[in-house]
PDB file of N, CA, C and O in Angstrom:
ATOM      1  N   MET A   1       0.853  -1.193   0.000  1.00  0.00           N
ATOM      2  CA  MET A   1       0.000   0.000   0.000  1.00  0.00           C
ATOM      3  C   MET A   1       0.890   1.245   0.000  1.00  0.00           C
ATOM      4  O   MET A   1       1.867   1.305   0.746  1.00  0.00           O
ATOM      5  N   PRO A   2       0.564   2.220  -0.817  1.00  0.00           N
ATOM      6  CA  PRO A   2       1.376   3.436  -0.878  1.00  0.00           C
ATOM      7  C   PRO A   2       1.085   4.400   0.275  1.00  0.00           C
ATOM      8  O   PRO A   2       0.049   4.325   0.936  1.00  0.00           O
ATOM      9  N   PHE A   3       2.037   5.302   0.487  1.00  0.00           N
ATOM     10  CA  PHE A   3       1.849   6.406   1.422  1.00  0.00           C
ATOM     11  C   PHE A   3       2.228   7.689   0.691  1.00  0.00           C
ATOM     12  O   PHE A   3       2.864   7.632  -0.362  1.00  0.00           O
ATOM     13  N   ASN A   4       1.851   8.835   1.228  1.00  0.00           N
ATOM     14  CA  ASN A   4       2.097  10.113   0.563  1.00  0.00           C
ATOM     15  C   ASN A   4       3.514  10.607   0.848  1.00  0.00           C
ATOM     16  O   ASN A   4       3.960  10.621   1.995  1.00  0.00           O
ATOM     17  N   PHE A   5       4.214  11.012  -0.213  1.00  0.00           N
ATOM     18  CA  PHE A   5       5.586  11.516  -0.096  1.00  0.00           C
ATOM     19  C   PHE A   5       5.674  12.892  -0.731  1.00  0.00           C
ATOM     20  O   PHE A   5       5.168  13.114  -1.831  1.00  0.00           O
ATOM     21  N   GLU A   6       6.325  13.821  -0.027  1.00  0.00           N
ATOM     22  CA  GLU A   6       6.566  15.156  -0.565  1.00  0.00           C
ATOM     23  C   GLU A   6       8.024  15.511  -0.364  1.00  0.00           C
ATOM     24  O   GLU A   6       8.575  15.324   0.720  1.00  0.00           O
ATOM     25  N   LEU A   7       8.649  16.025  -1.419  1.00  0.00           N
ATOM     26  CA  LEU A   7      10.024  16.497  -1.387  1.00  0.00           C
ATOM     27  C   LEU A   7      10.009  17.963  -1.774  1.00  0.00           C
ATOM     28  O   LEU A   7       9.570  18.326  -2.865  1.00  0.00           O
ATOM     29  N   VAL A   8      10.491  18.801  -0.869  1.00  0.00           N
ATOM     30  CA  VAL A   8      10.405  20.248  -1.058  1.00  0.00           C
ATOM     31  C   VAL A   8      11.783  20.873  -0.882  1.00  0.00           C
ATOM     32  O   VAL A   8      12.505  20.549   0.061  1.00  0.00           O
ATOM     33  N   SER A   9      12.143  21.775  -1.801  1.00  0.00           N
ATOM     34  CA  SER A   9      13.366  22.565  -1.671  1.00  0.00           C
ATOM     35  C   SER A   9      12.940  24.016  -1.442  1.00  0.00           C
ATOM     36  O   SER A   9      11.758  24.337  -1.569  1.00  0.00           O
ATOM     37  N   PRO A  10      13.885  24.892  -1.107  1.00  0.00           N
ATOM     38  CA  PRO A  10      13.488  26.302  -0.911  1.00  0.00           C
ATOM     39  C   PRO A  10      12.879  26.932  -2.155  1.00  0.00           C
ATOM     40  O   PRO A  10      12.086  27.868  -2.047  1.00  0.00           O
ATOM     41  N   GLU A  11      13.241  26.431  -3.341  1.00  0.00           N
ATOM     42  CA  GLU A  11      12.750  27.021  -4.587  1.00  0.00           C
ATOM     43  C   GLU A  11      11.379  26.514  -5.005  1.00  0.00           C
ATOM     44  O   GLU A  11      10.583  27.261  -5.573  1.00  0.00           O
ATOM     45  N   ARG A  12      11.093  25.194  -4.715  1.00  0.00           N
ATOM     46  CA  ARG A  12       9.859  24.621  -5.255  1.00  0.00           C
ATOM     47  C   ARG A  12       9.532  23.287  -4.605  1.00  0.00           C
ATOM     48  O   ARG A  12      10.338  22.715  -3.871  1.00  0.00           O
ATOM     49  N   GLN A  13       8.334  22.811  -4.892  1.00  0.00           N
ATOM     50  CA  GLN A  13       7.965  21.453  -4.514  1.00  0.00           C
ATOM     51  C   GLN A  13       8.500  20.557  -5.627  1.00  0.00           C
ATOM     52  O   GLN A  13       8.072  20.665  -6.776  1.00  0.00           O
ATOM     53  N   VAL A  14       9.431  19.678  -5.286  1.00  0.00           N
ATOM     54  CA  VAL A  14      10.110  18.855  -6.284  1.00  0.00           C
ATOM     55  C   VAL A  14       9.277  17.644  -6.668  1.00  0.00           C
ATOM     56  O   VAL A  14       9.223  17.256  -7.835  1.00  0.00           O
ATOM     57  N   ARG A  15       8.633  17.054  -5.679  1.00  0.00           N
ATOM     58  CA  ARG A  15       7.882  15.815  -5.923  1.00  0.00           C
ATOM     59  C   ARG A  15       6.767  15.685  -4.901  1.00  0.00           C
ATOM     60  O   ARG A  15       6.929  16.056  -3.738  1.00  0.00           O
ATOM     61  N   SER A  16       5.632  15.153  -5.345  1.00  0.00           N
ATOM     62  CA  SER A  16       4.516  14.916  -4.447  1.00  0.00           C
ATOM     63  C   SER A  16       3.664  13.791  -5.011  1.00  0.00           C
ATOM     64  O   SER A  16       3.300  13.809  -6.187  1.00  0.00           O
ATOM     65  N   GLY A  17       3.345  12.806  -4.168  1.00  0.00           N
ATOM     66  CA  GLY A  17       2.493  11.731  -4.629  1.00  0.00           C
ATOM     67  C   GLY A  17       2.715  10.455  -3.846  1.00  0.00           C
ATOM     68  O   GLY A  17       3.541  10.410  -2.935  1.00  0.00           O
ATOM     69  N   PRO A  18       1.974   9.414  -4.205  1.00  0.00           N
ATOM     70  CA  PRO A  18       2.075   8.146  -3.485  1.00  0.00           C
ATOM     71  C   PRO A  18       3.335   7.363  -3.884  1.00  0.00           C
ATOM     72  O   PRO A  18       3.719   7.346  -5.053  1.00  0.00           O
ATOM     73  N   VAL A  19       3.965   6.723  -2.906  1.00  0.00           N
ATOM     74  CA  VAL A  19       5.141   5.875  -3.130  1.00  0.00           C
ATOM     75  C   VAL A  19       5.046   4.635  -2.256  1.00  0.00           C
ATOM     76  O   VAL A  19       4.250   4.578  -1.319  1.00  0.00           O
ATOM     77  N   HIS A  20       5.871   3.642  -2.576  1.00  0.00           N
ATOM     78  CA  HIS A  20       5.918   2.412  -1.791  1.00  0.00           C
ATOM     79  C   HIS A  20       6.937   2.518  -0.657  1.00  0.00           C
ATOM     80  O   HIS A  20       6.669   2.092   0.467  1.00  0.00           O
ATOM     81  N   GLN A  21       8.112   3.091  -0.957  1.00  0.00           N
ATOM     82  CA  GLN A  21       9.192   3.171   0.035  1.00  0.00           C
ATOM     83  C   GLN A  21      10.134   4.305  -0.333  1.00  0.00           C
ATOM     84  O   GLN A  21      10.320   4.608  -1.512  1.00  0.00           O
ATOM     85  N   VAL A  22      10.735   4.935   0.686  1.00  0.00           N
ATOM     86  CA  VAL A  22      11.767   5.941   0.469  1.00  0.00           C
ATOM     87  C   VAL A  22      12.896   5.664   1.448  1.00  0.00           C
ATOM     88  O   VAL A  22      12.660   5.462   2.639  1.00  0.00           O
ATOM     89  N   VAL A  23      14.138   5.656   0.936  1.00  0.00           N
ATOM     90  CA  VAL A  23      15.318   5.492   1.784  1.00  0.00           C
ATOM     91  C   VAL A  23      15.981   6.861   1.894  1.00  0.00           C
ATOM     92  O   VAL A  23      16.279   7.501   0.886  1.00  0.00           O
ATOM     93  N   VAL A  24      16.210   7.308   3.145  1.00  0.00           N
ATOM     94  CA  VAL A  24      16.645   8.677   3.431  1.00  0.00           C
ATOM     95  C   VAL A  24      17.987   8.655   4.162  1.00  0.00           C
ATOM     96  O   VAL A  24      18.177   7.832   5.058  1.00  0.00           O
ATOM     97  N   PRO A  25      18.933   9.547   3.799  1.00  0.00           N
ATOM     98  CA  PRO A  25      20.203   9.622   4.508  1.00  0.00           C
ATOM     99  C   PRO A  25      20.101  10.492   5.774  1.00  0.00           C
ATOM    100  O   PRO A  25      20.414  11.682   5.742  1.00  0.00           O
ATOM    101  N   GLY A  26      19.668   9.897   6.863  1.00  0.00           N
ATOM    102  CA  GLY A  26      19.569  10.625   8.126  1.00  0.00           C
ATOM    103  C   GLY A  26      20.940  10.875   8.728  1.00  0.00           C
ATOM    104  O   GLY A  26      21.895  10.172   8.400  1.00  0.00           O
ATOM    105  N   THR A  27      21.052  11.856   9.594  1.00  0.00           N
ATOM    106  CA  THR A  27      22.348  12.158  10.208  1.00  0.00           C
ATOM    107  C   THR A  27      22.817  11.034  11.133  1.00  0.00           C
ATOM    108  O   THR A  27      24.016  10.910  11.382  1.00  0.00           O
ATOM    109  N   GLU A  28      21.908  10.225  11.639  1.00  0.00           N
ATOM    110  CA  GLU A  28      22.263   9.088  12.496  1.00  0.00           C
ATOM    111  C   GLU A  28      22.369   7.793  11.695  1.00  0.00           C
ATOM    112  O   GLU A  28      22.599   6.729  12.269  1.00  0.00           O
ATOM    113  N   GLY A  29      22.204   7.873  10.385  1.00  0.00           N
ATOM    114  CA  GLY A  29      22.256   6.708   9.511  1.00  0.00           C
ATOM    115  C   GLY A  29      21.062   6.679   8.580  1.00  0.00           C
ATOM    116  O   GLY A  29      20.053   7.339   8.825  1.00  0.00           O
ATOM    117  N   ASP A  30      21.183   5.906   7.509  1.00  0.00           N
ATOM    118  CA  ASP A  30      20.089   5.791   6.550  1.00  0.00           C
ATOM    119  C   ASP A  30      18.881   5.120   7.194  1.00  0.00           C
ATOM    120  O   ASP A  30      19.028   4.244   8.046  1.00  0.00           O
ATOM    121  N   PHE A  31      17.690   5.536   6.782  1.00  0.00           N
ATOM    122  CA  PHE A  31      16.465   4.881   7.250  1.00  0.00           C
ATOM    123  C   PHE A  31      15.482   4.770   6.101  1.00  0.00           C
ATOM    124  O   PHE A  31      15.444   5.618   5.209  1.00  0.00           O
ATOM    125  N   ALA A  32      14.689   3.711   6.137  1.00  0.00           N
ATOM    126  CA  ALA A  32      13.678   3.471   5.103  1.00  0.00           C
ATOM    127  C   ALA A  32      12.301   3.720   5.703  1.00  0.00           C
ATOM    128  O   ALA A  32      12.040   3.369   6.854  1.00  0.00           O
ATOM    129  N   VAL A  33      11.431   4.324   4.918  1.00  0.00           N
ATOM    130  CA  VAL A  33      10.070   4.598   5.347  1.00  0.00           C
ATOM    131  C   VAL A  33       9.120   3.817   4.447  1.00  0.00           C
ATOM    132  O   VAL A  33       9.195   3.905   3.221  1.00  0.00           O
ATOM    133  N   LEU A  34       8.237   3.060   5.065  1.00  0.00           N
ATOM    134  CA  LEU A  34       7.179   2.310   4.388  1.00  0.00           C
ATOM    135  C   LEU A  34       5.842   2.732   4.995  1.00  0.00           C
ATOM    136  O   LEU A  34       5.807   3.443   5.999  1.00  0.00           O
ATOM    137  N   GLU A  35       4.764   2.300   4.392  1.00  0.00           N
ATOM    138  CA  GLU A  35       3.437   2.586   4.941  1.00  0.00           C
ATOM    139  C   GLU A  35       3.366   2.109   6.387  1.00  0.00           C
ATOM    140  O   GLU A  35       3.872   1.037   6.718  1.00  0.00           O
ATOM    141  N   GLY A  36       2.740   2.905   7.243  1.00  0.00           N
ATOM    142  CA  GLY A  36       2.536   2.524   8.641  1.00  0.00           C
ATOM    143  C   GLY A  36       3.724   2.768   9.544  1.00  0.00           C
ATOM    144  O   GLY A  36       3.712   2.339  10.698  1.00  0.00           O
ATOM    145  N   HIS A  37       4.761   3.452   9.051  1.00  0.00           N
ATOM    146  CA  HIS A  37       5.934   3.730   9.879  1.00  0.00           C
ATOM    147  C   HIS A  37       5.542   4.618  11.057  1.00  0.00           C
ATOM    148  O   HIS A  37       4.666   5.474  10.932  1.00  0.00           O
ATOM    149  N   ALA A  38       6.188   4.413  12.187  1.00  0.00           N
ATOM    150  CA  ALA A  38       5.938   5.243  13.371  1.00  0.00           C
ATOM    151  C   ALA A  38       6.353   6.688  13.081  1.00  0.00           C
ATOM    152  O   ALA A  38       7.372   6.916  12.429  1.00  0.00           O
ATOM    153  N   PRO A  39       5.581   7.657  13.552  1.00  0.00           N
ATOM    154  CA  PRO A  39       5.929   9.063  13.340  1.00  0.00           C
ATOM    155  C   PRO A  39       7.228   9.446  14.052  1.00  0.00           C
ATOM    156  O   PRO A  39       7.469   9.027  15.184  1.00  0.00           O
ATOM    157  N   PHE A  40       8.052  10.236  13.388  1.00  0.00           N
ATOM    158  CA  PHE A  40       9.261  10.798  14.000  1.00  0.00           C
ATOM    159  C   PHE A  40       9.815  11.883  13.096  1.00  0.00           C
ATOM    160  O   PHE A  40       9.345  12.064  11.972  1.00  0.00           O
ATOM    161  N   MET A  41      10.821  12.610  13.588  1.00  0.00           N
ATOM    162  CA  MET A  41      11.516  13.630  12.805  1.00  0.00           C
ATOM    163  C   MET A  41      12.999  13.336  12.844  1.00  0.00           C
ATOM    164  O   MET A  41      13.498  12.772  13.818  1.00  0.00           O
ATOM    165  N   SER A  42      13.719  13.718  11.775  1.00  0.00           N
ATOM    166  CA  SER A  42      15.158  13.501  11.711  1.00  0.00           C
ATOM    167  C   SER A  42      15.794  14.596  10.874  1.00  0.00           C
ATOM    168  O   SER A  42      15.183  15.110   9.937  1.00  0.00           O
ATOM    169  N   THR A  43      17.024  14.948  11.217  1.00  0.00           N
ATOM    170  CA  THR A  43      17.796  15.805  10.329  1.00  0.00           C
ATOM    171  C   THR A  43      18.394  14.907   9.244  1.00  0.00           C
ATOM    172  O   THR A  43      18.531  13.697   9.425  1.00  0.00           O
ATOM    173  N   ILE A  44      18.743  15.521   8.123  1.00  0.00           N
ATOM    174  CA  ILE A  44      19.254  14.790   6.965  1.00  0.00           C
ATOM    175  C   ILE A  44      20.659  15.278   6.647  1.00  0.00           C
ATOM    176  O   ILE A  44      20.945  16.475   6.675  1.00  0.00           O
ATOM    177  N   ARG A  45      21.532  14.314   6.341  1.00  0.00           N
ATOM    178  CA  ARG A  45      22.879  14.673   5.894  1.00  0.00           C
ATOM    179  C   ARG A  45      22.895  14.707   4.357  1.00  0.00           C
ATOM    180  O   ARG A  45      21.968  14.219   3.711  1.00  0.00           O
ATOM    181  N   ASP A  46      23.935  15.276   3.791  1.00  0.00           N
ATOM    182  CA  ASP A  46      24.092  15.274   2.342  1.00  0.00           C
ATOM    183  C   ASP A  46      24.180  13.830   1.862  1.00  0.00           C
ATOM    184  O   ASP A  46      24.860  13.010   2.479  1.00  0.00           O
ATOM    185  N   GLY A  47      23.505  13.521   0.780  1.00  0.00           N
ATOM    186  CA  GLY A  47      23.522  12.160   0.243  1.00  0.00           C
ATOM    187  C   GLY A  47      22.457  11.973  -0.809  1.00  0.00           C
ATOM    188  O   GLY A  47      22.048  12.925  -1.474  1.00  0.00           O
ATOM    189  N   GLU A  48      22.009  10.739  -0.956  1.00  0.00           N
ATOM    190  CA  GLU A  48      21.005  10.417  -1.961  1.00  0.00           C
ATOM    191  C   GLU A  48      19.783   9.794  -1.316  1.00  0.00           C
ATOM    192  O   GLU A  48      19.894   8.992  -0.388  1.00  0.00           O
ATOM    193  N   ILE A  49      18.605  10.173  -1.821  1.00  0.00           N
ATOM    194  CA  ILE A  49      17.379   9.493  -1.420  1.00  0.00           C
ATOM    195  C   ILE A  49      16.987   8.553  -2.555  1.00  0.00           C
ATOM    196  O   ILE A  49      17.175   8.866  -3.731  1.00  0.00           O
ATOM    197  N   ALA A  50      16.443   7.410  -2.187  1.00  0.00           N
ATOM    198  CA  ALA A  50      15.970   6.436  -3.169  1.00  0.00           C
ATOM    199  C   ALA A  50      14.461   6.335  -3.017  1.00  0.00           C
ATOM    200  O   ALA A  50      13.961   5.997  -1.945  1.00  0.00           O
ATOM    201  N   ILE A  51      13.743   6.627  -4.083  1.00  0.00           N
ATOM    202  CA  ILE A  51      12.280   6.654  -4.080  1.00  0.00           C
ATOM    203  C   ILE A  51      11.766   5.460  -4.885  1.00  0.00           C
ATOM    204  O   ILE A  51      11.988   5.375  -6.093  1.00  0.00           O
ATOM    205  N   TYR A  52      11.082   4.547  -4.212  1.00  0.00           N
ATOM    206  CA  TYR A  52      10.499   3.376  -4.860  1.00  0.00           C
ATOM    207  C   TYR A  52       9.001   3.629  -5.033  1.00  0.00           C
ATOM    208  O   TYR A  52       8.255   3.653  -4.053  1.00  0.00           O
ATOM    209  N   GLU A  53       8.568   3.814  -6.267  1.00  0.00           N
ATOM    210  CA  GLU A  53       7.148   4.100  -6.508  1.00  0.00           C
ATOM    211  C   GLU A  53       6.277   2.879  -6.268  1.00  0.00           C
ATOM    212  O   GLU A  53       5.145   3.004  -5.802  1.00  0.00           O
ATOM    213  N   THR A  54       6.802   1.683  -6.588  1.00  0.00           N
ATOM    214  CA  THR A  54       6.077   0.438  -6.343  1.00  0.00           C
ATOM    215  C   THR A  54       7.055  -0.604  -5.816  1.00  0.00           C
ATOM    216  O   THR A  54       8.266  -0.462  -5.980  1.00  0.00           O
ATOM    217  N   ALA A  55       6.532  -1.649  -5.184  1.00  0.00           N
ATOM    218  CA  ALA A  55       7.369  -2.727  -4.663  1.00  0.00           C
ATOM    219  C   ALA A  55       8.100  -3.402  -5.816  1.00  0.00           C
ATOM    220  O   ALA A  55       7.491  -3.732  -6.833  1.00  0.00           O
ATOM    221  N   GLY A  56       9.395  -3.607  -5.659  1.00  0.00           N
ATOM    222  CA  GLY A  56      10.182  -4.287  -6.677  1.00  0.00           C
ATOM    223  C   GLY A  56      10.644  -3.411  -7.826  1.00  0.00           C
ATOM    224  O   GLY A  56      11.396  -3.874  -8.684  1.00  0.00           O
ATOM    225  N   ALA A  57      10.216  -2.166  -7.864  1.00  0.00           N
ATOM    226  CA  ALA A  57      10.610  -1.256  -8.945  1.00  0.00           C
ATOM    227  C   ALA A  57      12.030  -0.741  -8.699  1.00  0.00           C
ATOM    228  O   ALA A  57      12.519  -0.738  -7.570  1.00  0.00           O
ATOM    229  N   GLU A  58      12.670  -0.310  -9.770  1.00  0.00           N
ATOM    230  CA  GLU A  58      13.961   0.352  -9.647  1.00  0.00           C
ATOM    231  C   GLU A  58      13.719   1.720  -8.993  1.00  0.00           C
ATOM    232  O   GLU A  58      12.745   2.395  -9.324  1.00  0.00           O
ATOM    233  N   PRO A  59      14.596   2.132  -8.066  1.00  0.00           N
ATOM    234  CA  PRO A  59      14.361   3.419  -7.405  1.00  0.00           C
ATOM    235  C   PRO A  59      14.751   4.607  -8.274  1.00  0.00           C
ATOM    236  O   PRO A  59      15.644   4.519  -9.118  1.00  0.00           O
ATOM    237  N   LEU A  60      14.070   5.704  -8.050  1.00  0.00           N
ATOM    238  CA  LEU A  60      14.472   6.996  -8.584  1.00  0.00           C
ATOM    239  C   LEU A  60      15.408   7.573  -7.530  1.00  0.00           C
ATOM    240  O   LEU A  60      15.023   7.726  -6.372  1.00  0.00           O
ATOM    241  N   VAL A  61      16.632   7.891  -7.927  1.00  0.00           N
ATOM    242  CA  VAL A  61      17.620   8.379  -6.968  1.00  0.00           C
ATOM    243  C   VAL A  61      17.832   9.867  -7.201  1.00  0.00           C
ATOM    244  O   VAL A  61      18.028  10.311  -8.332  1.00  0.00           O
ATOM    245  N   MET A  62      17.790  10.634  -6.108  1.00  0.00           N
ATOM    246  CA  MET A  62      17.997  12.073  -6.179  1.00  0.00           C
ATOM    247  C   MET A  62      19.002  12.480  -5.110  1.00  0.00           C
ATOM    248  O   MET A  62      18.960  11.989  -3.982  1.00  0.00           O
ATOM    249  N   LYS A  63      19.901  13.381  -5.479  1.00  0.00           N
ATOM    250  CA  LYS A  63      20.897  13.888  -4.539  1.00  0.00           C
ATOM    251  C   LYS A  63      20.290  15.051  -3.754  1.00  0.00           C
ATOM    252  O   LYS A  63      19.672  15.949  -4.327  1.00  0.00           O
ATOM    253  N   ILE A  64      20.477  15.016  -2.429  1.00  0.00           N
ATOM    254  CA  ILE A  64      19.987  16.113  -1.598  1.00  0.00           C
ATOM    255  C   ILE A  64      21.105  16.605  -0.690  1.00  0.00           C
ATOM    256  O   ILE A  64      22.066  15.888  -0.408  1.00  0.00           O
ATOM    257  N   GLU A  65      20.956  17.834  -0.244  1.00  0.00           N
ATOM    258  CA  GLU A  65      21.910  18.421   0.692  1.00  0.00           C
ATOM    259  C   GLU A  65      21.148  18.951   1.887  1.00  0.00           C
ATOM    260  O   GLU A  65      20.344  19.874   1.767  1.00  0.00           O
ATOM    261  N   GLY A  66      21.411  18.353   3.052  1.00  0.00           N
ATOM    262  CA  GLY A  66      20.850  18.825   4.305  1.00  0.00           C
ATOM    263  C   GLY A  66      19.338  18.910   4.339  1.00  0.00           C
ATOM    264  O   GLY A  66      18.664  18.716   3.327  1.00  0.00           O
ATOM    265  N   GLY A  67      18.817  19.205   5.522  1.00  0.00           N
ATOM    266  CA  GLY A  67      17.390  19.404   5.683  1.00  0.00           C
ATOM    267  C   GLY A  67      16.800  18.578   6.801  1.00  0.00           C
ATOM    268  O   GLY A  67      17.503  18.136   7.710  1.00  0.00           O
ATOM    269  N   PHE A  68      15.496  18.376   6.723  1.00  0.00           N
ATOM    270  CA  PHE A  68      14.740  17.657   7.745  1.00  0.00           C
ATOM    271  C   PHE A  68      13.768  16.691   7.086  1.00  0.00           C
ATOM    272  O   PHE A  68      13.292  16.925   5.976  1.00  0.00           O
ATOM    273  N   ALA A  69      13.484  15.606   7.788  1.00  0.00           N
ATOM    274  CA  ALA A  69      12.465  14.661   7.342  1.00  0.00           C
ATOM    275  C   ALA A  69      11.449  14.506   8.462  1.00  0.00           C
ATOM    276  O   ALA A  69      11.811  14.393   9.633  1.00  0.00           O
ATOM    277  N   GLU A  70      10.172  14.502   8.091  1.00  0.00           N
ATOM    278  CA  GLU A  70       9.100  14.284   9.065  1.00  0.00           C
ATOM    279  C   GLU A  70       8.224  13.136   8.578  1.00  0.00           C
ATOM    280  O   GLU A  70       7.613  13.203   7.512  1.00  0.00           O
ATOM    281  N   VAL A  71       8.179  12.081   9.389  1.00  0.00           N
ATOM    282  CA  VAL A  71       7.307  10.952   9.098  1.00  0.00           C
ATOM    283  C   VAL A  71       6.054  11.148   9.931  1.00  0.00           C
ATOM    284  O   VAL A  71       6.127  11.248  11.155  1.00  0.00           O
ATOM    285  N   GLY A  72       4.907  11.201   9.272  1.00  0.00           N
ATOM    286  CA  GLY A  72       3.635  11.384   9.968  1.00  0.00           C
ATOM    287  C   GLY A  72       2.741  10.188   9.750  1.00  0.00           C
ATOM    288  O   GLY A  72       3.206   9.113   9.371  1.00  0.00           O
ATOM    289  N   ASP A  73       1.470  10.374   9.986  1.00  0.00           N
ATOM    290  CA  ASP A  73       0.502   9.310   9.754  1.00  0.00           C
ATOM    291  C   ASP A  73       0.404   9.045   8.254  1.00  0.00           C
ATOM    292  O   ASP A  73      -0.229   9.802   7.517  1.00  0.00           O
ATOM    293  N   ASN A  74       1.036   7.968   7.819  1.00  0.00           N
ATOM    294  CA  ASN A  74       0.998   7.545   6.421  1.00  0.00           C
ATOM    295  C   ASN A  74       1.541   8.605   5.467  1.00  0.00           C
ATOM    296  O   ASN A  74       1.025   8.779   4.363  1.00  0.00           O
ATOM    297  N   SER A  75       2.610   9.328   5.911  1.00  0.00           N
ATOM    298  CA  SER A  75       3.207  10.339   5.043  1.00  0.00           C
ATOM    299  C   SER A  75       4.670  10.562   5.409  1.00  0.00           C
ATOM    300  O   SER A  75       5.098  10.282   6.528  1.00  0.00           O
ATOM    301  N   LEU A  76       5.423  11.070   4.441  1.00  0.00           N
ATOM    302  CA  LEU A  76       6.808  11.483   4.644  1.00  0.00           C
ATOM    303  C   LEU A  76       6.989  12.805   3.925  1.00  0.00           C
ATOM    304  O   LEU A  76       6.679  12.922   2.739  1.00  0.00           O
ATOM    305  N   THR A  77       7.489  13.801   4.640  1.00  0.00           N
ATOM    306  CA  THR A  77       7.813  15.091   4.049  1.00  0.00           C
ATOM    307  C   THR A  77       9.288  15.354   4.276  1.00  0.00           C
ATOM    308  O   THR A  77       9.779  15.283   5.403  1.00  0.00           O
ATOM    309  N   ILE A  78       9.988  15.658   3.194  1.00  0.00           N
ATOM    310  CA  ILE A  78      11.399  16.026   3.288  1.00  0.00           C
ATOM    311  C   ILE A  78      11.536  17.474   2.870  1.00  0.00           C
ATOM    312  O   ILE A  78      11.134  17.853   1.769  1.00  0.00           O
ATOM    313  N   LEU A  79      12.104  18.282   3.750  1.00  0.00           N
ATOM    314  CA  LEU A  79      12.408  19.679   3.466  1.00  0.00           C
ATOM    315  C   LEU A  79      13.936  19.740   3.292  1.00  0.00           C
ATOM    316  O   LEU A  79      14.677  19.765   4.275  1.00  0.00           O
ATOM    317  N   ALA A  80      14.391  19.762   2.050  1.00  0.00           N
ATOM    318  CA  ALA A  80      15.832  19.710   1.741  1.00  0.00           C
ATOM    319  C   ALA A  80      16.362  21.097   1.432  1.00  0.00           C
ATOM    320  O   ALA A  80      15.660  21.926   0.854  1.00  0.00           O
ATOM    321  N   GLU A  81      17.613  21.347   1.823  1.00  0.00           N
ATOM    322  CA  GLU A  81      18.245  22.618   1.511  1.00  0.00           C
ATOM    323  C   GLU A  81      18.526  22.752   0.019  1.00  0.00           C
ATOM    324  O   GLU A  81      18.477  23.846  -0.543  1.00  0.00           O
ATOM    325  N   LYS A  82      18.829  21.591  -0.626  1.00  0.00           N
ATOM    326  CA  LYS A  82      19.101  21.580  -2.068  1.00  0.00           C
ATOM    327  C   LYS A  82      18.759  20.199  -2.614  1.00  0.00           C
ATOM    328  O   LYS A  82      19.005  19.192  -1.950  1.00  0.00           O
ATOM    329  N   VAL A  83      18.190  20.144  -3.824  1.00  0.00           N
ATOM    330  CA  VAL A  83      17.825  18.882  -4.469  1.00  0.00           C
ATOM    331  C   VAL A  83      18.349  18.896  -5.899  1.00  0.00           C
ATOM    332  O   VAL A  83      18.162  19.869  -6.629  1.00  0.00           O
ATOM    333  N   GLU A  84      19.017  17.789  -6.299  1.00  0.00           N
ATOM    334  CA  GLU A  84      19.462  17.600  -7.671  1.00  0.00           C
ATOM    335  C   GLU A  84      18.870  16.310  -8.198  1.00  0.00           C
ATOM    336  O   GLU A  84      18.961  15.269  -7.546  1.00  0.00           O
ATOM    337  N   ALA A  85      18.260  16.370  -9.382  1.00  0.00           N
ATOM    338  CA  ALA A  85      17.656  15.167  -9.970  1.00  0.00           C
ATOM    339  C   ALA A  85      18.722  14.213 -10.462  1.00  0.00           C
ATOM    340  O   ALA A  85      18.402  13.147 -10.987  1.00  0.00           O
TER     341      ALA A  85
END
């Protein structure tokens, strides 16, 4: 089952929509978010996020620099300082 994912930079909303899984480079280590994940917040280190639109699909990889991630009820919002496709 998908959950809602939003990726936002200071300039624009980069991506918004349902996804299966997202792997995020947290400052304490990488973490994966799936549907039903417990809510929490984390700072993000420079690195790459991997966005899986469906189970078993190849990920869309995007480079990000710094920011915050917020996992809520069936959602993930990433506020990145910089995003490169």
